[in-house]
TORKOL-4160 file (C-alpha; in steps of 0.2 Angstrom, whole numbers, padded with zeros to 4 digits, m for minus):
486
<pt num="1" X="0000" Y="0000" Z="0000"/>
<pt num="2" X="0014" Y="0012" Z="0004"/>
<pt num="3" X="0021" Y="0009" Z="m0013"/>
<pt num="4" X="0004" Y="0012" Z="m0021"/>
<pt num="5" X="0003" Y="0028" Z="m0011"/>
<pt num="6" X="0020" Y="0034" Z="m0017"/>
<pt num="7" X="0015" Y="0030" Z="m0035"/>
<pt num="8" X="m0001" Y="0040" Z="m0033"/>
<pt num="9" X="0008" Y="0055" Z="m0026"/>
<pt num="10" X="0020" Y="0054" Z="m0040"/>
<pt num="11" X="0006" Y="0055" Z="m0053"/>
<pt num="12" X="m0003" Y="0069" Z="m0044"/>
<pt num="13" X="0012" Y="0080" Z="m0042"/>
<pt num="14" X="0017" Y="0077" Z="m0060"/>
<pt num="15" X="0000" Y="0081" Z="m0066"/>
<pt num="16" X="0000" Y="0097" Z="m0056"/>
<pt num="17" X="0017" Y="0102" Z="m0063"/>
<pt num="18" X="0011" Y="0098" Z="m0081"/>
<pt num="19" X="m0005" Y="0108" Z="m0079"/>
<pt num="20" X="0004" Y="0123" Z="m0071"/>
<pt num="21" X="0018" Y="0123" Z="m0084"/>
<pt num="22" X="0005" Y="0122" Z="m0098"/>
<pt num="23" X="m0003" Y="0138" Z="m0091"/>
<pt num="24" X="0014" Y="0147" Z="m0090"/>
<pt num="25" X="0019" Y="0142" Z="m0107"/>
<pt num="26" X="0002" Y="0148" Z="m0114"/>
<pt num="27" X="0006" Y="0165" Z="m0106"/>
<pt num="28" X="0024" Y="0164" Z="m0113"/>
<pt num="29" X="0032" Y="0161" Z="m0096"/>
<pt num="30" X="0045" Y="0147" Z="m0099"/>
<pt num="31" X="0054" Y="0147" Z="m0082"/>
<pt num="32" X="0043" Y="0133" Z="m0076"/>
<pt num="33" X="0052" Y="0121" Z="m0087"/>
<pt num="34" X="0068" Y="0123" Z="m0076"/>
<pt num="35" X="0059" Y="0118" Z="m0060"/>
<pt num="36" X="0063" Y="0099" Z="m0061"/>
<pt num="37" X="0081" Y="0104" Z="m0065"/>
<pt num="38" X="0082" Y="0115" Z="m0050"/>
<pt num="39" X="0074" Y="0102" Z="m0039"/>
<pt num="40" X="0088" Y="0089" Z="m0045"/>
<pt num="41" X="0102" Y="0101" Z="m0042"/>
<pt num="42" X="0095" Y="0105" Z="m0025"/>
<pt num="43" X="0095" Y="0086" Z="m0021"/>
<pt num="44" X="0113" Y="0085" Z="m0028"/>
<pt num="45" X="0118" Y="0099" Z="m0015"/>
<pt num="46" X="0111" Y="0088" Z="m0001"/>
<pt num="47" X="0115" Y="0071" Z="m0006"/>
<pt num="48" X="0127" Y="0070" Z="m0021"/>
<pt num="49" X="0139" Y="0084" Z="m0020"/>
<pt num="50" X="0153" Y="0074" Z="m0029"/>
<pt num="51" X="0141" Y="0072" Z="m0044"/>
<pt num="52" X="0137" Y="0091" Z="m0043"/>
<pt num="53" X="0156" Y="0095" Z="m0044"/>
<pt num="54" X="0157" Y="0084" Z="m0059"/>
<pt num="55" X="0142" Y="0093" Z="m0067"/>
<pt num="56" X="0150" Y="0110" Z="m0064"/>
<pt num="57" X="0166" Y="0103" Z="m0073"/>
<pt num="58" X="0155" Y="0098" Z="m0088"/>
<pt num="59" X="0145" Y="0115" Z="m0089"/>
<pt num="60" X="0160" Y="0126" Z="m0087"/>
<pt num="61" X="0167" Y="0126" Z="m0105"/>
<pt num="62" X="0149" Y="0129" Z="m0111"/>
<pt num="63" X="0145" Y="0143" Z="m0098"/>
<pt num="64" X="0142" Y="0161" Z="m0105"/>
<pt num="65" X="0148" Y="0176" Z="m0096"/>
<pt num="66" X="0135" Y="0189" Z="m0092"/>
<pt num="67" X="0142" Y="0206" Z="m0089"/>
<pt num="68" X="0139" Y="0225" Z="m0090"/>
<pt num="69" X="0122" Y="0222" Z="m0080"/>
<pt num="70" X="0114" Y="0235" Z="m0070"/>
<pt num="71" X="0123" Y="0230" Z="m0055"/>
<pt num="72" X="0139" Y="0231" Z="m0063"/>
<pt num="73" X="0143" Y="0212" Z="m0060"/>
<pt num="74" X="0150" Y="0200" Z="m0072"/>
<pt num="75" X="0146" Y="0181" Z="m0069"/>
<pt num="76" X="0148" Y="0165" Z="m0079"/>
<pt num="77" X="0131" Y="0156" Z="m0081"/>
<pt num="78" X="0128" Y="0143" Z="m0075"/>
<pt num="79" X="0144" Y="0138" Z="m0068"/>
<pt num="80" X="0148" Y="0152" Z="m0055"/>
<pt num="81" X="0131" Y="0152" Z="m0047"/>
<pt num="82" X="0133" Y="0133" Z="m0044"/>
<pt num="83" X="0151" Y="0136" Z="m0037"/>
<pt num="84" X="0144" Y="0150" Z="m0025"/>
<pt num="85" X="0131" Y="0137" Z="m0018"/>
<pt num="86" X="0145" Y="0124" Z="m0015"/>
<pt num="87" X="0156" Y="0137" Z="m0006"/>
<pt num="88" X="0141" Y="0142" Z="0005"/>
<pt num="89" X="0138" Y="0124" Z="0009"/>
<pt num="90" X="0156" Y="0120" Z="0012"/>
<pt num="91" X="0157" Y="0135" Z="0025"/>
<pt num="92" X="0141" Y="0130" Z="0034"/>
<pt num="93" X="0146" Y="0111" Z="0035"/>
<pt num="94" X="0163" Y="0116" Z="0041"/>
<pt num="95" X="0156" Y="0127" Z="0054"/>
<pt num="96" X="0144" Y="0115" Z="0061"/>
<pt num="97" X="0154" Y="0099" Z="0059"/>
<pt num="98" X="0172" Y="0106" Z="0060"/>
<pt num="99" X="0179" Y="0090" Z="0051"/>
<pt num="100" X="0191" Y="0091" Z="0037"/>
<pt num="101" X="0206" Y="0080" Z="0034"/>
<pt num="102" X="0221" Y="0087" Z="0043"/>
<pt num="103" X="0233" Y="0079" Z="0031"/>
<pt num="104" X="0226" Y="0091" Z="0017"/>
<pt num="105" X="0228" Y="0106" Z="0028"/>
<pt num="106" X="0246" Y="0103" Z="0032"/>
<pt num="107" X="0251" Y="0098" Z="0014"/>
<pt num="108" X="0264" Y="0110" Z="0007"/>
<pt num="109" X="0253" Y="0115" Z="m0008"/>
<pt num="110" X="0238" Y="0119" Z="0004"/>
<pt num="111" X="0250" Y="0130" Z="0015"/>
<pt num="112" X="0255" Y="0140" Z="m0001"/>
<pt num="113" X="0236" Y="0141" Z="m0005"/>
<pt num="114" X="0232" Y="0148" Z="0012"/>
<pt num="115" X="0246" Y="0161" Z="0011"/>
<pt num="116" X="0239" Y="0167" Z="m0006"/>
<pt num="117" X="0222" Y="0168" Z="0001"/>
<pt num="118" X="0228" Y="0177" Z="0017"/>
<pt num="119" X="0237" Y="0190" Z="0007"/>
<pt num="120" X="0223" Y="0192" Z="m0004"/>
<pt num="121" X="0212" Y="0196" Z="0011"/>
<pt num="122" X="0225" Y="0208" Z="0018"/>
<pt num="123" X="0228" Y="0217" Z="0001"/>
<pt num="124" X="0209" Y="0219" Z="m0001"/>
<pt num="125" X="0208" Y="0228" Z="0016"/>
<pt num="126" X="0222" Y="0240" Z="0010"/>
<pt num="127" X="0216" Y="0241" Z="m0008"/>
<pt num="128" X="0213" Y="0257" Z="m0017"/>
<pt num="129" X="0196" Y="0250" Z="m0022"/>
<pt num="130" X="0191" Y="0239" Z="m0008"/>
<pt num="131" X="0174" Y="0234" Z="m0016"/>
<pt num="132" X="0183" Y="0228" Z="m0032"/>
<pt num="133" X="0196" Y="0218" Z="m0022"/>
<pt num="134" X="0183" Y="0210" Z="m0010"/>
<pt num="135" X="0173" Y="0204" Z="m0026"/>
<pt num="136" X="0190" Y="0197" Z="m0033"/>
<pt num="137" X="0193" Y="0188" Z="m0016"/>
<pt num="138" X="0175" Y="0181" Z="m0016"/>
<pt num="139" X="0177" Y="0174" Z="m0034"/>
<pt num="140" X="0194" Y="0167" Z="m0030"/>
<pt num="141" X="0186" Y="0158" Z="m0015"/>
<pt num="142" X="0172" Y="0150" Z="m0025"/>
<pt num="143" X="0185" Y="0143" Z="m0037"/>
<pt num="144" X="0197" Y="0137" Z="m0024"/>
<pt num="145" X="0185" Y="0129" Z="m0011"/>
<pt num="146" X="0175" Y="0118" Z="m0024"/>
<pt num="147" X="0189" Y="0113" Z="m0034"/>
<pt num="148" X="0204" Y="0112" Z="m0022"/>
<pt num="149" X="0198" Y="0109" Z="m0005"/>
<pt num="150" X="0183" Y="0098" Z="m0010"/>
<pt num="151" X="0192" Y="0093" Z="m0026"/>
<pt num="152" X="0205" Y="0083" Z="m0015"/>
<pt num="153" X="0191" Y="0074" Z="m0007"/>
<pt num="154" X="0183" Y="0070" Z="m0024"/>
<pt num="155" X="0199" Y="0063" Z="m0030"/>
<pt num="156" X="0200" Y="0051" Z="m0016"/>
<pt num="157" X="0191" Y="0040" Z="m0029"/>
<pt num="158" X="0204" Y="0039" Z="m0042"/>
<pt num="159" X="0191" Y="0036" Z="m0056"/>
<pt num="160" X="0185" Y="0054" Z="m0053"/>
<pt num="161" X="0202" Y="0060" Z="m0059"/>
<pt num="162" X="0199" Y="0053" Z="m0076"/>
<pt num="163" X="0180" Y="0058" Z="m0076"/>
<pt num="164" X="0185" Y="0076" Z="m0072"/>
<pt num="165" X="0196" Y="0077" Z="m0088"/>
<pt num="166" X="0184" Y="0068" Z="m0099"/>
<pt num="167" X="0169" Y="0078" Z="m0094"/>
<pt num="168" X="0178" Y="0095" Z="m0096"/>
<pt num="169" X="0185" Y="0090" Z="m0113"/>
<pt num="170" X="0168" Y="0082" Z="m0119"/>
<pt num="171" X="0160" Y="0100" Z="m0116"/>
<pt num="172" X="0176" Y="0108" Z="m0124"/>
<pt num="173" X="0174" Y="0098" Z="m0140"/>
<pt num="174" X="0156" Y="0105" Z="m0142"/>
<pt num="175" X="0164" Y="0122" Z="m0141"/>
<pt num="176" X="0178" Y="0117" Z="m0153"/>
<pt num="177" X="0164" Y="0111" Z="m0166"/>
<pt num="178" X="0155" Y="0127" Z="m0164"/>
<pt num="179" X="0171" Y="0137" Z="m0166"/>
<pt num="180" X="0177" Y="0128" Z="m0181"/>
<pt num="181" X="0161" Y="0129" Z="m0190"/>
<pt num="182" X="0160" Y="0147" Z="m0186"/>
<pt num="183" X="0178" Y="0150" Z="m0191"/>
<pt num="184" X="0176" Y="0140" Z="m0208"/>
<pt num="185" X="0162" Y="0153" Z="m0213"/>
<pt num="186" X="0177" Y="0165" Z="m0214"/>
<pt num="187" X="0189" Y="0154" Z="m0223"/>
<pt num="188" X="0199" Y="0151" Z="m0207"/>
<pt num="189" X="0206" Y="0168" Z="m0208"/>
<pt num="190" X="0218" Y="0173" Z="m0194"/>
<pt num="191" X="0209" Y="0190" Z="m0190"/>
<pt num="192" X="0192" Y="0182" Z="m0187"/>
<pt num="193" X="0201" Y="0168" Z="m0178"/>
<pt num="194" X="0203" Y="0180" Z="m0163"/>
<pt num="195" X="0184" Y="0180" Z="m0159"/>
<pt num="196" X="0175" Y="0166" Z="m0167"/>
<pt num="197" X="0174" Y="0156" Z="m0151"/>
<pt num="198" X="0163" Y="0169" Z="m0143"/>
<pt num="199" X="0151" Y="0168" Z="m0133"/>
<pt num="200" X="0160" Y="0153" Z="m0124"/>
<pt num="201" X="0177" Y="0161" Z="m0123"/>
<pt num="202" X="0181" Y="0180" Z="m0123"/>
<pt num="203" X="0195" Y="0178" Z="m0137"/>
<pt num="204" X="0207" Y="0166" Z="m0145"/>
<pt num="205" X="0221" Y="0168" Z="m0131"/>
<pt num="206" X="0209" Y="0161" Z="m0117"/>
<pt num="207" X="0203" Y="0147" Z="m0129"/>
<pt num="208" X="0220" Y="0143" Z="m0134"/>
<pt num="209" X="0226" Y="0142" Z="m0116"/>
<pt num="210" X="0213" Y="0129" Z="m0112"/>
<pt num="211" X="0216" Y="0119" Z="m0128"/>
<pt num="212" X="0235" Y="0119" Z="m0124"/>
<pt num="213" X="0231" Y="0113" Z="m0106"/>
<pt num="214" X="0223" Y="0097" Z="m0111"/>
<pt num="215" X="0234" Y="0093" Z="m0126"/>
<pt num="216" X="0247" Y="0084" Z="m0115"/>
<pt num="217" X="0233" Y="0076" Z="m0105"/>
<pt num="218" X="0225" Y="0066" Z="m0119"/>
<pt num="219" X="0242" Y="0063" Z="m0128"/>
<pt num="220" X="0247" Y="0055" Z="m0112"/>
<pt num="221" X="0231" Y="0045" Z="m0111"/>
<pt num="222" X="0235" Y="0037" Z="m0128"/>
<pt num="223" X="0249" Y="0028" Z="m0118"/>
<pt num="224" X="0239" Y="0022" Z="m0104"/>
<pt num="225" X="0241" Y="0004" Z="m0106"/>
<pt num="226" X="0231" Y="0000" Z="m0090"/>
<pt num="227" X="0216" Y="0004" Z="m0101"/>
<pt num="228" X="0208" Y="m0004" Z="m0116"/>
<pt num="229" X="0213" Y="m0001" Z="m0134"/>
<pt num="230" X="0196" Y="0007" Z="m0137"/>
<pt num="231" X="0200" Y="0020" Z="m0122"/>
<pt num="232" X="0217" Y="0024" Z="m0130"/>
<pt num="233" X="0209" Y="0026" Z="m0147"/>
<pt num="234" X="0197" Y="0038" Z="m0141"/>
<pt num="235" X="0211" Y="0047" Z="m0132"/>
<pt num="236" X="0220" Y="0048" Z="m0149"/>
<pt num="237" X="0204" Y="0055" Z="m0157"/>
<pt num="238" X="0202" Y="0069" Z="m0144"/>
<pt num="239" X="0221" Y="0073" Z="m0145"/>
<pt num="240" X="0220" Y="0076" Z="m0164"/>
<pt num="241" X="0204" Y="0087" Z="m0161"/>
<pt num="242" X="0213" Y="0097" Z="m0148"/>
<pt num="243" X="0229" Y="0099" Z="m0158"/>
<pt num="244" X="0219" Y="0104" Z="m0174"/>
<pt num="245" X="0209" Y="0117" Z="m0164"/>
<pt num="246" X="0225" Y="0123" Z="m0155"/>
<pt num="247" X="0232" Y="0126" Z="m0173"/>
<pt num="248" X="0217" Y="0136" Z="m0178"/>
<pt num="249" X="0216" Y="0146" Z="m0163"/>
<pt num="250" X="0231" Y="0156" Z="m0169"/>
<pt num="251" X="0236" Y="0158" Z="m0150"/>
<pt num="252" X="0255" Y="0160" Z="m0151"/>
<pt num="253" X="0257" Y="0159" Z="m0132"/>
<pt num="254" X="0247" Y="0143" Z="m0132"/>
<pt num="255" X="0259" Y="0135" Z="m0145"/>
<pt num="256" X="0274" Y="0140" Z="m0135"/>
<pt num="257" X="0267" Y="0133" Z="m0119"/>
<pt num="258" X="0264" Y="0116" Z="m0127"/>
<pt num="259" X="0282" Y="0116" Z="m0134"/>
<pt num="260" X="0288" Y="0120" Z="m0116"/>
<pt num="261" X="0278" Y="0106" Z="m0109"/>
<pt num="262" X="0286" Y="0094" Z="m0121"/>
<pt num="263" X="0303" Y="0100" Z="m0115"/>
<pt num="264" X="0298" Y="0097" Z="m0097"/>
<pt num="265" X="0291" Y="0080" Z="m0101"/>
<pt num="266" X="0308" Y="0075" Z="m0108"/>
<pt num="267" X="0317" Y="0082" Z="m0092"/>
<pt num="268" X="0305" Y="0072" Z="m0081"/>
<pt num="269" X="0304" Y="0056" Z="m0090"/>
<pt num="270" X="0322" Y="0054" Z="m0093"/>
<pt num="271" X="0326" Y="0060" Z="m0075"/>
<pt num="272" X="0338" Y="0074" Z="m0081"/>
<pt num="273" X="0347" Y="0080" Z="m0065"/>
<pt num="274" X="0342" Y="0097" Z="m0058"/>
<pt num="275" X="0360" Y="0103" Z="m0058"/>
<pt num="276" X="0361" Y="0101" Z="m0077"/>
<pt num="277" X="0345" Y="0111" Z="m0079"/>
<pt num="278" X="0352" Y="0124" Z="m0068"/>
<pt num="279" X="0368" Y="0125" Z="m0078"/>
<pt num="280" X="0359" Y="0127" Z="m0094"/>
<pt num="281" X="0348" Y="0141" Z="m0087"/>
<pt num="282" X="0363" Y="0150" Z="m0080"/>
<pt num="283" X="0372" Y="0148" Z="m0097"/>
<pt num="284" X="0357" Y="0155" Z="m0106"/>
<pt num="285" X="0355" Y="0170" Z="m0095"/>
<pt num="286" X="0373" Y="0174" Z="m0096"/>
<pt num="287" X="0373" Y="0172" Z="m0114"/>
<pt num="288" X="0358" Y="0184" Z="m0115"/>
<pt num="289" X="0367" Y="0198" Z="m0105"/>
<pt num="290" X="0383" Y="0195" Z="m0115"/>
<pt num="291" X="0375" Y="0197" Z="m0132"/>
<pt num="292" X="0360" Y="0208" Z="m0126"/>
<pt num="293" X="0364" Y="0222" Z="m0139"/>
<pt num="294" X="0365" Y="0209" Z="m0153"/>
<pt num="295" X="0349" Y="0200" Z="m0148"/>
<pt num="296" X="0339" Y="0216" Z="m0146"/>
<pt num="297" X="0345" Y="0222" Z="m0163"/>
<pt num="298" X="0339" Y="0205" Z="m0171"/>
<pt num="299" X="0322" Y="0207" Z="m0162"/>
<pt num="300" X="0320" Y="0225" Z="m0168"/>
<pt num="301" X="0323" Y="0220" Z="m0186"/>
<pt num="302" X="0309" Y="0207" Z="m0185"/>
<pt num="303" X="0294" Y="0216" Z="m0194"/>
<pt num="304" X="0283" Y="0200" Z="m0196"/>
<pt num="305" X="0265" Y="0203" Z="m0190"/>
<pt num="306" X="0252" Y="0190" Z="m0185"/>
<pt num="307" X="0248" Y="0180" Z="m0201"/>
<pt num="308" X="0237" Y="0165" Z="m0206"/>
<pt num="309" X="0254" Y="0157" Z="m0212"/>
<pt num="310" X="0260" Y="0146" Z="m0198"/>
<pt num="311" X="0279" Y="0150" Z="m0200"/>
<pt num="312" X="0275" Y="0169" Z="m0201"/>
<pt num="313" X="0264" Y="0168" Z="m0186"/>
<pt num="314" X="0278" Y="0159" Z="m0176"/>
<pt num="315" X="0290" Y="0172" Z="m0182"/>
<pt num="316" X="0279" Y="0186" Z="m0176"/>
<pt num="317" X="0280" Y="0179" Z="m0158"/>
<pt num="318" X="0297" Y="0189" Z="m0155"/>
<pt num="319" X="0292" Y="0204" Z="m0165"/>
<pt num="320" X="0293" Y="0219" Z="m0153"/>
<pt num="321" X="0295" Y="0232" Z="m0166"/>
<pt num="322" X="0278" Y="0232" Z="m0175"/>
<pt num="323" X="0266" Y="0219" Z="m0169"/>
<pt num="324" X="0252" Y="0228" Z="m0160"/>
<pt num="325" X="0248" Y="0213" Z="m0148"/>
<pt num="326" X="0266" Y="0211" Z="m0142"/>
<pt num="327" X="0269" Y="0229" Z="m0140"/>
<pt num="328" X="0253" Y="0231" Z="m0130"/>
<pt num="329" X="0258" Y="0218" Z="m0118"/>
<pt num="330" X="0274" Y="0227" Z="m0116"/>
<pt num="331" X="0264" Y="0243" Z="m0112"/>
<pt num="332" X="0254" Y="0234" Z="m0099"/>
<pt num="333" X="0269" Y="0226" Z="m0091"/>
<pt num="334" X="0278" Y="0243" Z="m0090"/>
<pt num="335" X="0262" Y="0251" Z="m0083"/>
<pt num="336" X="0261" Y="0237" Z="m0070"/>
<pt num="337" X="0280" Y="0239" Z="m0065"/>
<pt num="338" X="0277" Y="0257" Z="m0062"/>
<pt num="339" X="0262" Y="0253" Z="m0052"/>
<pt num="340" X="0273" Y="0241" Z="m0042"/>
<pt num="341" X="0286" Y="0255" Z="m0039"/>
<pt num="342" X="0273" Y="0266" Z="m0030"/>
<pt num="343" X="0266" Y="0252" Z="m0019"/>
<pt num="344" X="0279" Y="0238" Z="m0018"/>
<pt num="345" X="0272" Y="0229" Z="m0003"/>
<pt num="346" X="0253" Y="0229" Z="m0003"/>
<pt num="347" X="0250" Y="0234" Z="m0021"/>
<pt num="348" X="0234" Y="0243" Z="m0027"/>
<pt num="349" X="0223" Y="0229" Z="m0022"/>
<pt num="350" X="0217" Y="0213" Z="m0031"/>
<pt num="351" X="0207" Y="0215" Z="m0047"/>
<pt num="352" X="0211" Y="0234" Z="m0048"/>
<pt num="353" X="0224" Y="0234" Z="m0062"/>
<pt num="354" X="0212" Y="0237" Z="m0076"/>
<pt num="355" X="0204" Y="0252" Z="m0067"/>
<pt num="356" X="0220" Y="0261" Z="m0062"/>
<pt num="357" X="0234" Y="0257" Z="m0074"/>
<pt num="358" X="0229" Y="0271" Z="m0087"/>
<pt num="359" X="0239" Y="0285" Z="m0079"/>
<pt num="360" X="0255" Y="0274" Z="m0079"/>
<pt num="361" X="0255" Y="0272" Z="m0098"/>
<pt num="362" X="0269" Y="0282" Z="m0107"/>
<pt num="363" X="0265" Y="0290" Z="m0124"/>
<pt num="364" X="0280" Y="0282" Z="m0132"/>
<pt num="365" X="0274" Y="0264" Z="m0127"/>
<pt num="366" X="0256" Y="0266" Z="m0132"/>
<pt num="367" X="0250" Y="0256" Z="m0147"/>
<pt num="368" X="0235" Y="0257" Z="m0159"/>
<pt num="369" X="0225" Y="0246" Z="m0147"/>
<pt num="370" X="0229" Y="0256" Z="m0131"/>
<pt num="371" X="0215" Y="0267" Z="m0123"/>
<pt num="372" X="0215" Y="0283" Z="m0114"/>
<pt num="373" X="0203" Y="0276" Z="m0101"/>
<pt num="374" X="0214" Y="0261" Z="m0099"/>
<pt num="375" X="0199" Y="0250" Z="m0098"/>
<pt num="376" X="0202" Y="0235" Z="m0110"/>
<pt num="377" X="0208" Y="0221" Z="m0098"/>
<pt num="378" X="0222" Y="0216" Z="m0086"/>
<pt num="379" X="0241" Y="0215" Z="m0085"/>
<pt num="380" X="0242" Y="0200" Z="m0097"/>
<pt num="381" X="0253" Y="0191" Z="m0084"/>
<pt num="382" X="0250" Y="0179" Z="m0070"/>
<pt num="383" X="0266" Y="0186" Z="m0062"/>
<pt num="384" X="0267" Y="0204" Z="m0066"/>
<pt num="385" X="0248" Y="0207" Z="m0063"/>
<pt num="386" X="0249" Y="0201" Z="m0044"/>
<pt num="387" X="0265" Y="0211" Z="m0042"/>
<pt num="388" X="0256" Y="0227" Z="m0046"/>
<pt num="389" X="0240" Y="0222" Z="m0037"/>
<pt num="390" X="0247" Y="0213" Z="m0022"/>
<pt num="391" X="0265" Y="0218" Z="m0021"/>
<pt num="392" X="0280" Y="0207" Z="m0019"/>
<pt num="393" X="0271" Y="0194" Z="m0008"/>
<pt num="394" X="0258" Y="0193" Z="m0022"/>
<pt num="395" X="0271" Y="0187" Z="m0034"/>
<pt num="396" X="0278" Y="0176" Z="m0021"/>
<pt num="397" X="0261" Y="0168" Z="m0018"/>
<pt num="398" X="0259" Y="0162" Z="m0036"/>
<pt num="399" X="0277" Y="0156" Z="m0038"/>
<pt num="400" X="0275" Y="0147" Z="m0022"/>
<pt num="401" X="0259" Y="0138" Z="m0028"/>
<pt num="402" X="0267" Y="0134" Z="m0045"/>
<pt num="403" X="0283" Y="0127" Z="m0037"/>
<pt num="404" X="0274" Y="0117" Z="m0023"/>
<pt num="405" X="0262" Y="0109" Z="m0036"/>
<pt num="406" X="0275" Y="0104" Z="m0049"/>
<pt num="407" X="0287" Y="0098" Z="m0036"/>
<pt num="408" X="0273" Y="0087" Z="m0028"/>
<pt num="409" X="0268" Y="0081" Z="m0045"/>
<pt num="410" X="0285" Y="0076" Z="m0050"/>
<pt num="411" X="0288" Y="0067" Z="m0033"/>
<pt num="412" X="0272" Y="0057" Z="m0036"/>
<pt num="413" X="0277" Y="0052" Z="m0053"/>
<pt num="414" X="0294" Y="0046" Z="m0047"/>
<pt num="415" X="0288" Y="0037" Z="m0032"/>
<pt num="416" X="0270" Y="0030" Z="m0036"/>
<pt num="417" X="0269" Y="0011" Z="m0036"/>
<pt num="418" X="0254" Y="0011" Z="m0048"/>
<pt num="419" X="0258" Y="0015" Z="m0066"/>
<pt num="420" X="0241" Y="0024" Z="m0070"/>
<pt num="421" X="0244" Y="0035" Z="m0055"/>
<pt num="422" X="0262" Y="0039" Z="m0062"/>
<pt num="423" X="0254" Y="0044" Z="m0079"/>
<pt num="424" X="0240" Y="0054" Z="m0071"/>
<pt num="425" X="0253" Y="0064" Z="m0061"/>
<pt num="426" X="0264" Y="0067" Z="m0076"/>
<pt num="427" X="0250" Y="0073" Z="m0087"/>
<pt num="428" X="0244" Y="0084" Z="m0073"/>
<pt num="429" X="0261" Y="0092" Z="m0071"/>
<pt num="430" X="0263" Y="0095" Z="m0089"/>
<pt num="431" X="0245" Y="0103" Z="m0091"/>
<pt num="432" X="0250" Y="0115" Z="m0077"/>
<pt num="433" X="0266" Y="0118" Z="m0085"/>
<pt num="434" X="0257" Y="0124" Z="m0100"/>
<pt num="435" X="0247" Y="0136" Z="m0090"/>
<pt num="436" X="0262" Y="0143" Z="m0080"/>
<pt num="437" X="0272" Y="0146" Z="m0096"/>
<pt num="438" X="0256" Y="0154" Z="m0104"/>
<pt num="439" X="0255" Y="0164" Z="m0088"/>
<pt num="440" X="0270" Y="0175" Z="m0093"/>
<pt num="441" X="0260" Y="0182" Z="m0107"/>
<pt num="442" X="0242" Y="0181" Z="m0101"/>
<pt num="443" X="0231" Y="0179" Z="m0085"/>
<pt num="444" X="0215" Y="0170" Z="m0084"/>
<pt num="445" X="0213" Y="0164" Z="m0066"/>
<pt num="446" X="0199" Y="0177" Z="m0063"/>
<pt num="447" X="0188" Y="0166" Z="m0075"/>
<pt num="448" X="0179" Y="0150" Z="m0072"/>
<pt num="449" X="0186" Y="0142" Z="m0089"/>
<pt num="450" X="0204" Y="0142" Z="m0083"/>
<pt num="451" X="0201" Y="0141" Z="m0064"/>
<pt num="452" X="0191" Y="0125" Z="m0064"/>
<pt num="453" X="0205" Y="0114" Z="m0072"/>
<pt num="454" X="0219" Y="0124" Z="m0064"/>
<pt num="455" X="0213" Y="0121" Z="m0046"/>
<pt num="456" X="0206" Y="0104" Z="m0051"/>
<pt num="457" X="0223" Y="0098" Z="m0057"/>
<pt num="458" X="0232" Y="0104" Z="m0042"/>
<pt num="459" X="0219" Y="0095" Z="m0031"/>
<pt num="460" X="0222" Y="0079" Z="m0041"/>
<pt num="461" X="0241" Y="0080" Z="m0038"/>
<pt num="462" X="0238" Y="0083" Z="m0019"/>
<pt num="463" X="0226" Y="0069" Z="m0018"/>
<pt num="464" X="0238" Y="0057" Z="m0027"/>
<pt num="465" X="0252" Y="0062" Z="m0016"/>
<pt num="466" X="0241" Y="0059" Z="0000"/>
<pt num="467" X="0230" Y="0044" Z="m0005"/>
<pt num="468" X="0236" Y="0035" Z="m0020"/>
<pt num="469" X="0255" Y="0035" Z="m0023"/>
<pt num="470" X="0259" Y="0021" Z="m0011"/>
<pt num="471" X="0245" Y="0009" Z="m0018"/>
<pt num="472" X="0249" Y="m0004" Z="m0030"/>
<pt num="473" X="0231" Y="m0007" Z="m0034"/>
<pt num="474" X="0221" Y="0010" Z="m0032"/>
<pt num="475" X="0206" Y="0008" Z="m0020"/>
<pt num="476" X="0192" Y="0016" Z="m0030"/>
<pt num="477" X="0180" Y="0015" Z="m0016"/>
<pt num="478" X="0188" Y="0027" Z="m0005"/>
<pt num="479" X="0176" Y="0041" Z="m0009"/>
<pt num="480" X="0160" Y="0031" Z="m0006"/>
<pt num="481" X="0167" Y="0025" Z="0010"/>
<pt num="482" X="0169" Y="0043" Z="0016"/>
<pt num="483" X="0153" Y="0051" Z="0009"/>
<pt num="484" X="0150" Y="0060" Z="0025"/>
<pt num="485" X="0165" Y="0071" Z="0020"/>
<pt num="486" X="0155" Y="0079" Z="0006"/>
């Protein structure tokens, strides 16, 4: 009888919903269609937080940024509202339960993250624009909490490491198909290639950065002999799609970052000693300063601008005499360094660069894409940007996080007893290397598109270090055994 009663209630409630929704549709009100989806998401917050995190991973590449609203707020829909809900839930559960794995809290990467967040809070208080800075801090929290602190718990189940990567790329491939079709209507021209990925990505640099991020991951998956041939075949297909999309993105920084990742892969796989790497770096720096005049002369002679031709486009990477994109980056960096000179310790405040850099421009450094208002973006660097906004400690924080994550990942690769964990750690390190190299020329950690994989991959490395590297056979039931942690 109880089962019959449940069935009757199901039909009654379904009928009421259909009737009300029909009335709403007749009146051209379509929000009622979303009620079941909202109900399922509410249940996920309560009972399946791990599934909700993976859902956010999938929707992030497809999310659309809504900005210039009446409130002056930019937010990515639907990913960021979902992250805000996860942040609030995490804070409430932590306050009431007070339980969180102490091994995570004492991990070197977590300590670096805590330092970064603490300094963000301090510099938000001392900011020249506190409201802007606290918005920046809030956004950083709803990226880090779901995909670092909860992400580590998610990756206790090693299957979620693979799921995360496949889900993000599955949605990214949808964007790639849309972008490629849109781009083909312009004959794959270089100029149109800068914006055909809208509305999913702001421009080709952000799009290229994410493509570059996942190239080493799926190339690595092709060599995962712990999986079936079918798995490796699909990994190969995805790799080809990503590489072709990366080529068509015309993002020079992304191309450079992949080349750097290949170099790091050689160093790690063949266990090149650090002292040899240090010797080569020192020799390269010494050679630059010895032949600085000659090198600058060669760079200034390069007049090759961006081009649809691959070779010419590569040559334009080091054009610092006429390429507007390169020169504008230099203008932004110079402005940021002057900002740092005035406030070297606390900086101007997180997120404030785009609002305050205009007076720090010099007429001789301005380009055809510079603005008097100085309102077209950030410092184009994950290192110089924090230096201007958060002072020296801000720069230290990002270098600390990068160093701790990469060192931990390499340690896992070298010490893990399970071959699949070794592969996961290596491709995670290489993906992060692409971003840290790309970070010299652009910065995207204020966006969900980059922050979700960035913090997620760092969480994977920490999870593998804490829970998986000593296991010959990885226990894939660890997460379900500790559901209460979600």
